C-alpha positions as CSV (number, residue, x, y, z in Angstrom):
1,M,40.9,41.4,-14.0
2,K,40.7,41.4,-10.2
3,I,39.9,38.4,-8.0
4,Y,38.3,38.6,-4.6
5,L,37.5,36.1,-1.9
6,V,33.9,36.5,-1.0
7,G,30.9,35.2,0.9
8,G,31.1,32.7,3.7
9,A,34.9,32.3,3.7
10,V,35.4,36.0,4.6
11,R,32.5,36.0,7.1
12,D,33.7,32.9,8.9
13,Q,37.3,34.2,8.9
14,L,36.1,37.4,10.7
15,L,34.1,35.3,13.1
16,G,37.1,33.1,13.9
17,L,35.3,30.0,12.6
18,P,36.8,27.2,10.4
19,I,36.5,28.0,6.7
20,K,34.7,25.3,4.7
21,D,34.4,26.6,1.2
22,R,36.2,29.4,-0.6
23,D,34.2,31.3,-3.2
24,H,36.0,33.6,-5.6
25,L,34.7,36.6,-7.5
26,V,36.2,37.8,-10.7
27,V,35.7,41.5,-11.7
28,G,36.6,42.9,-15.1
29,A,36.8,39.7,-17.1
30,S,34.8,38.1,-19.9
31,V,34.0,34.4,-20.5
32,E,36.5,34.4,-23.3
33,Q,39.3,35.7,-21.1
34,M,38.6,33.0,-18.4
35,L,38.6,30.2,-21.0
36,A,41.8,31.6,-22.5
37,Q,43.5,31.3,-19.1
38,G,42.6,27.7,-18.8
39,Y,39.5,27.9,-16.5
40,A,36.7,25.4,-17.2
41,Q,33.2,26.8,-17.4
42,V,30.6,24.9,-15.4
43,G,27.8,27.4,-14.8
44,K,24.9,27.4,-17.3
45,S,22.6,30.2,-16.0
46,F,25.6,32.4,-15.2
47,P,29.3,32.0,-15.7
48,V,31.1,30.0,-13.1
49,F,34.5,28.4,-13.7
50,L,36.9,26.0,-12.1
51,H,40.5,27.0,-11.6
52,P,42.8,25.0,-13.9
53,Q,45.0,23.8,-11.0
54,T,43.0,24.0,-7.7
55,K,39.6,23.3,-9.2
56,A,38.2,26.0,-6.9
57,E,35.1,27.9,-8.1
58,Y,35.5,31.4,-9.7
59,A,32.3,33.3,-10.7
60,L,32.2,36.4,-12.8
61,A,30.7,39.5,-11.1
62,R,27.1,39.9,-12.1
63,T,24.0,41.9,-11.7
64,E,20.5,40.3,-11.8
65,R,17.0,41.5,-12.7
66,K,13.7,39.9,-11.6
67,V,11.8,38.6,-14.6
68,G,9.7,35.7,-13.1
69,H,8.7,33.9,-10.0
70,G,10.7,31.8,-7.6
71,Y,14.4,31.3,-7.1
72,G,15.2,31.0,-10.8
73,G,13.2,33.9,-12.1
74,F,16.1,36.2,-12.8
75,D,18.1,37.5,-15.8
76,F,21.8,37.9,-15.2
77,D,24.4,40.4,-16.6
78,A,28.0,39.2,-16.2
79,A,29.7,41.8,-18.4
80,P,33.3,42.9,-17.6
81,T,31.8,46.3,-16.7
82,V,30.0,45.0,-13.6
83,T,31.7,46.4,-10.5
84,L,32.5,44.7,-7.2
85,E,29.9,46.9,-5.4
86,Q,27.2,46.0,-7.9
87,D,27.9,42.3,-7.4
88,L,27.9,42.6,-3.6
89,L,24.6,44.6,-3.7
90,R,22.7,41.6,-5.1
91,R,23.7,39.3,-2.2
92,D,21.4,38.3,0.6
93,L,22.9,39.5,3.9
94,T,25.4,42.2,4.7
95,I,27.7,39.7,6.5
96,N,27.9,37.7,3.2
97,A,28.6,40.8,1.2
98,I,32.2,41.4,2.3
99,A,35.1,40.8,-0.2
100,Q,38.8,40.4,0.4
101,D,41.4,41.2,-2.3
102,D,44.8,39.5,-2.9
103,A,46.4,42.0,-0.5
104,G,44.1,41.0,2.4
105,I,42.2,44.3,2.2
106,L,38.5,44.0,3.1
107,H,35.9,45.7,0.8
108,D,32.7,46.2,2.8
109,P,30.4,48.7,1.1
110,Y,27.2,47.7,3.0
111,G,28.3,47.5,6.6
112,G,28.8,43.7,7.0
113,Q,31.6,44.1,9.6
114,A,29.4,46.3,11.7
115,D,26.6,43.8,11.6
116,L,29.0,41.0,12.5
117,Q,30.0,42.9,15.6
118,A,26.3,43.6,16.4
119,R,25.4,40.0,15.7
120,L,22.7,41.0,13.2
121,L,21.4,39.2,10.1
122,R,20.4,42.1,7.9
123,H,19.5,42.2,4.2
124,V,21.8,44.2,1.8
125,S,19.1,45.9,-0.2
126,P,15.3,45.8,-0.9
127,A,16.1,43.4,-3.8
128,F,16.2,40.8,-1.0
129,A,12.4,40.5,-1.4
130,E,12.8,39.4,-5.0
131,D,14.1,36.0,-4.1
132,P,11.9,33.8,-1.9
133,L,14.6,31.3,-1.2
134,R,16.3,34.0,1.0
135,V,13.6,33.5,3.6
136,L,14.9,30.0,4.2
137,R,18.5,31.0,3.9
138,V,18.2,33.6,6.6
139,A,16.4,31.2,8.9
140,R,19.2,28.7,8.3
141,F,22.0,31.2,9.0
142,A,20.1,32.1,12.2
143,A,20.2,28.4,13.2
144,R,23.9,28.2,12.4
145,F,24.9,31.3,14.4
146,A,22.3,31.4,17.2
147,H,24.9,30.2,19.7
148,L,27.0,33.3,18.9
149,G,24.1,35.6,19.7
150,F,22.9,36.4,16.2
151,S,19.4,37.5,15.6
152,V,17.4,38.7,12.5
153,A,17.1,42.5,12.1
154,E,13.6,43.8,12.4
155,E,13.5,45.2,8.9
156,T,14.7,41.9,7.5
157,M,12.1,40.0,9.4
158,A,9.5,42.4,7.9
159,L,10.7,41.5,4.4
160,M,10.6,37.8,5.2
161,T,7.0,38.2,6.4
162,E,6.1,40.1,3.3
163,L,7.6,37.4,1.1
164,S,5.9,34.7,3.0
165,H,2.5,36.3,2.3
166,S,3.2,37.3,-1.3
167,G,2.7,33.8,-2.8
168,E,6.3,33.7,-4.0
169,L,7.2,30.8,-1.7
170,E,4.8,28.6,-3.6
171,H,7.1,28.9,-6.7
172,L,10.1,27.4,-4.9
173,S,10.9,23.9,-6.1
174,A,10.6,21.0,-3.6
175,E,14.3,20.3,-4.1
176,R,15.4,23.8,-3.0
177,V,13.1,23.8,0.0
178,W,14.3,20.4,1.1
179,Q,18.0,21.3,0.5
180,E,17.7,24.3,2.8
181,T,15.7,22.3,5.4
182,E,18.1,19.4,5.4
183,R,21.0,21.7,5.9
184,A,19.2,23.5,8.6
185,L,18.5,20.2,10.5
186,G,22.3,19.7,10.6
187,E,23.0,23.1,12.2
188,R,23.9,23.7,15.8
189,D,20.4,25.1,16.7
190,P,18.0,23.6,14.1
191,Q,15.0,24.6,16.1
192,V,15.7,28.3,15.4
193,Y,15.1,27.6,11.6
194,F,11.6,26.3,12.2
195,A,10.8,28.9,14.8
196,L,11.7,31.7,12.5
197,L,9.8,30.2,9.6
198,A,6.8,30.0,11.8
199,Q,7.3,33.6,13.0
200,C,7.3,35.0,9.5
201,G,4.5,32.8,8.1
202,A,6.6,30.7,5.8
203,L,6.1,27.5,7.7
204,K,2.3,27.6,7.0
205,V,3.1,27.8,3.3
206,L,5.9,25.2,3.0
207,M,5.1,22.8,5.9
208,P,1.5,23.3,6.9
209,E,1.5,20.0,8.7
210,L,4.1,21.2,11.1
211,A,2.8,24.7,11.4
212,A,-0.6,23.2,12.5
213,L,1.1,22.2,15.9
214,D,1.5,25.9,16.9
215,G,-0.8,26.7,19.8
216,V,-2.1,23.1,20.2
217,E,-2.5,22.4,23.9
218,Q,-1.2,19.3,25.5
219,P,-1.7,17.7,29.0
220,A,0.3,19.9,31.4
221,Q,1.4,17.0,33.5
222,W,3.2,15.4,30.6
223,H,4.5,18.5,28.8
224,G,5.1,21.2,31.4
225,G,2.7,23.7,29.8
226,L,4.3,23.6,26.3
227,D,2.1,23.5,23.3
228,A,2.8,20.8,20.7
229,F,5.1,23.0,18.5
230,E,7.1,24.2,21.5
231,H,7.6,20.7,22.7
232,T,8.7,19.6,19.2
233,L,11.3,22.3,19.0
234,L,12.6,21.7,22.5
235,A,13.1,18.0,21.7
236,L,14.8,18.9,18.5
237,Q,17.1,21.4,20.3
238,L,18.1,18.7,22.8
239,S,18.8,16.2,20.0
240,A,21.1,18.7,18.3
241,K,22.9,19.4,21.5
242,Q,23.7,15.7,21.8
243,C,24.8,15.6,18.2
244,Q,22.2,13.2,17.0
245,P,22.3,12.3,13.2
246,N,19.9,14.2,10.9
247,P,17.4,11.4,10.4
248,V,16.8,11.3,14.2
249,R,16.3,15.1,14.2
250,F,13.9,14.8,11.3
251,A,11.9,12.1,13.0
252,I,11.6,14.1,16.2
253,L,10.4,17.1,14.2
254,L,7.5,15.2,12.7
255,H,6.6,12.7,15.4
256,D,3.6,14.6,16.7
257,L,1.9,15.8,13.5
258,G,-1.3,13.9,14.4
259,K,-1.9,16.4,17.3
260,G,-2.4,19.1,14.7
261,L,-5.5,17.2,13.5
262,T,-7.1,16.9,17.0
263,P,-10.3,19.0,17.2
264,P,-9.7,21.9,19.7
265,A,-12.8,20.7,21.7
266,Q,-10.8,17.6,22.6
267,W,-7.6,19.4,23.8
268,P,-5.5,18.9,25.7
269,R,-6.0,15.1,25.0
270,H,-4.8,13.7,21.7
271,I,-6.1,10.1,21.6
272,G,-4.9,8.2,18.6
273,H,-2.5,11.0,17.5
274,E,0.1,8.4,16.6
275,R,-2.0,6.8,13.8
276,A,-3.4,10.2,12.8
277,G,0.1,11.5,12.2
278,I,1.0,9.0,9.5
279,K,-1.1,10.6,6.7
280,P,0.3,14.2,7.1
281,L,3.8,12.9,7.5
282,K,3.6,10.9,4.3
283,A,2.2,14.0,2.5
284,L,5.0,16.3,3.7
285,C,7.7,13.7,2.8
286,E,6.2,13.2,-0.7
287,R,5.8,16.9,-1.4
288,L,9.4,17.7,-0.3
289,R,10.8,14.4,-1.8
290,V,12.4,13.3,1.4
291,N,14.5,10.2,1.0
292,N,12.9,6.9,1.9
293,D,15.2,6.0,4.8
294,W,14.4,9.3,6.6
295,R,10.7,9.0,5.9
296,D,10.6,5.4,7.2
297,L,12.3,6.2,10.4
298,A,10.0,9.1,11.0
299,L,7.0,7.0,10.3
300,Q,8.1,4.4,12.8
301,V,8.7,7.0,15.5
302,T,5.3,8.6,14.8
303,E,3.5,5.3,15.0
304,Q,5.3,3.6,17.8
305,H,6.6,6.3,20.2
306,L,3.9,5.7,22.8
307,N,4.4,1.9,22.7
308,V,8.1,2.5,23.2
309,H,7.4,4.8,26.2
310,R,5.3,2.0,27.7
311,A,7.8,-0.7,26.9
312,L,8.1,-2.0,30.5
313,E,4.3,-2.5,30.7
314,L,4.0,-4.4,27.4
315,R,3.2,-8.1,27.4
316,P,5.9,-10.3,25.7
317,E,3.4,-10.9,22.8
318,T,3.2,-7.2,22.3
319,L,7.0,-6.8,22.4
320,L,7.3,-9.4,19.7
321,K,4.8,-7.6,17.6
322,L,6.7,-4.3,18.1
323,F,9.9,-5.9,16.9
324,D,8.2,-7.4,13.9
325,K,6.4,-4.2,13.0
326,V,9.6,-2.1,12.9
327,D,11.7,-4.9,11.5
328,A,14.1,-4.7,14.3
329,W,15.5,-8.2,13.4
330,R,17.0,-7.1,10.1
331,K,17.5,-3.4,10.9
332,P,18.8,-3.1,14.4
333,D,20.6,0.1,13.7
334,R,17.4,1.8,12.6
335,F,15.7,0.4,15.7
336,A,18.4,2.1,17.8
337,L,17.7,5.4,16.1
338,L,14.0,5.0,16.8
339,L,14.8,4.5,20.5
340,E,16.9,7.6,20.5
341,A,14.2,9.7,18.9
342,C,11.7,8.4,21.5
343,R,14.0,9.3,24.3
344,F,14.1,13.0,23.2
345,D,10.3,13.0,23.0
346,V,10.3,12.3,26.8
347,Q,13.2,14.5,27.7
348,G,12.0,17.4,25.5
349,R,10.1,19.0,28.3
350,P,11.1,21.8,30.8
351,N,13.8,20.6,33.2
352,C,13.7,17.0,31.9
353,A,16.8,16.9,29.7
354,D,18.5,14.5,32.1
355,E,15.5,12.4,33.0
356,P,16.3,8.6,32.8
357,Y,14.6,6.7,29.9
358,P,14.6,3.1,31.0
359,A,12.5,2.0,28.0
360,Q,15.6,2.4,25.8
361,H,17.7,0.0,27.7
362,Y,14.9,-2.4,28.3
363,L,14.0,-2.7,24.6
364,T,17.7,-2.9,23.6
365,D,18.2,-5.8,26.0
366,A,14.9,-7.5,25.1
367,L,15.8,-7.4,21.4
368,A,19.3,-8.9,22.2
369,C,17.6,-11.7,24.2
370,A,15.1,-12.5,21.4
371,N,17.9,-12.5,18.9
372,G,19.6,-15.2,20.9
373,V,17.2,-17.7,19.3
374,E,19.1,-19.2,16.4
375,V,17.4,-20.2,13.2
376,K,20.0,-22.8,12.3
377,Q,19.1,-24.7,15.5
378,I,15.5,-24.7,14.5
379,V,16.4,-26.0,11.0
380,A,18.6,-28.7,12.6
381,A,15.7,-29.8,14.7
382,G,13.8,-30.7,11.6
383,F,11.5,-27.8,11.0
384,K,10.9,-26.9,7.4
385,G,9.2,-24.2,5.3
386,P,6.6,-22.1,7.1
387,E,7.2,-24.2,10.2
388,I,10.6,-22.5,10.7
389,R,9.0,-19.0,11.0
390,S,6.3,-20.3,13.3
391,E,8.8,-22.0,15.6
392,L,11.2,-19.0,15.5
393,A,8.3,-16.7,16.7
394,K,7.4,-19.3,19.4
395,Q,10.9,-19.5,20.8
396,R,11.4,-15.8,20.7
397,L,8.2,-15.4,22.6
398,T,9.4,-17.9,25.2
399,A,12.7,-16.0,25.5
400,L,11.0,-12.6,25.9
401,T,8.7,-14.1,28.6
402,A,11.6,-15.3,30.6
403,F,13.4,-12.0,30.0
404,K,10.5,-10.0,31.3
405,Q,10.2,-12.1,34.4
406,N,13.8,-11.8,35.2
407,Y,14.1,-8.1,34.4
408,L,11.2,-7.1,36.7
């Protein structure tokens, strides 16, 4: 039995990055031997074990054979005769196919160290094309390492394109697609993930609502010559640079889906794109099984971003309706995220990253002013039942009217 450290731990160690997870590979052992040494088996489709003391994961070396469609369409052989080289051959990228033994010696049969130095994401073998999930994984690694200068090798991009047009992506489960996408949104350069998926054709298959923005013209005076997809990715990039939480990044990604439905004859104008974007956004979230909190924030940003941009022009009555519509009274934290997402919509244009966004401060202060109206005082004044809600709205409107006059 020989045990190796493999995968991301070795890769990140060589890159000088913090090591998050340590995956171990066991060569020359059987399931029975692992159990006899106190390891607890947790893998069902192939043998994975937990160390009896550290609880770290140890997987038996294995080969795999394509027998069906999608990510799970493989048969595995984890016999003790499977070699280290055979196991590493089945991995996705050369930089993930480096092993380190107990003595610290690196085993790199497929040139992973050279590709690390060349900053290349390159597939290990033609078997890459057998697993459609690898299209998303490569795009996610590109998003993670873009700041270090990594790019996808031409021959690997060719395989990703081949996979994207083969029909294999359609067999991926919604859970796997969303899992990779959610992780990609949290990377340092999430825009790279979506740009690469668009480049190889995968975005049209997995997120056609978003892919429809590619090439859609917008008014040059507002978007600096960027099409709707380029603007979306620039806003997303800026939000990641400012370490915004993933729900905000997701809302930014989908806020302009309605523009993908505008007939080209009407370009570059997109009248009513806010309302038009609701249906495709709901369809995408339902298909990928996005959690409700993320979906609801994205819906609010989609529907309200132009109202938020025009906040200083809105009448007090319209401000009150906006706060009601987004339930800012009960969910002020979500309202704050909505304002952040809207800010990146404005700043996500060429040379506008530092442009002031007064609407954010204005609406934050306006909500605080309206929240100064206390329900207990209304009740103490003798109002009952439905009268309380009516009087609360009336007093909030009065407060907002005074706020607007004083603010301007």
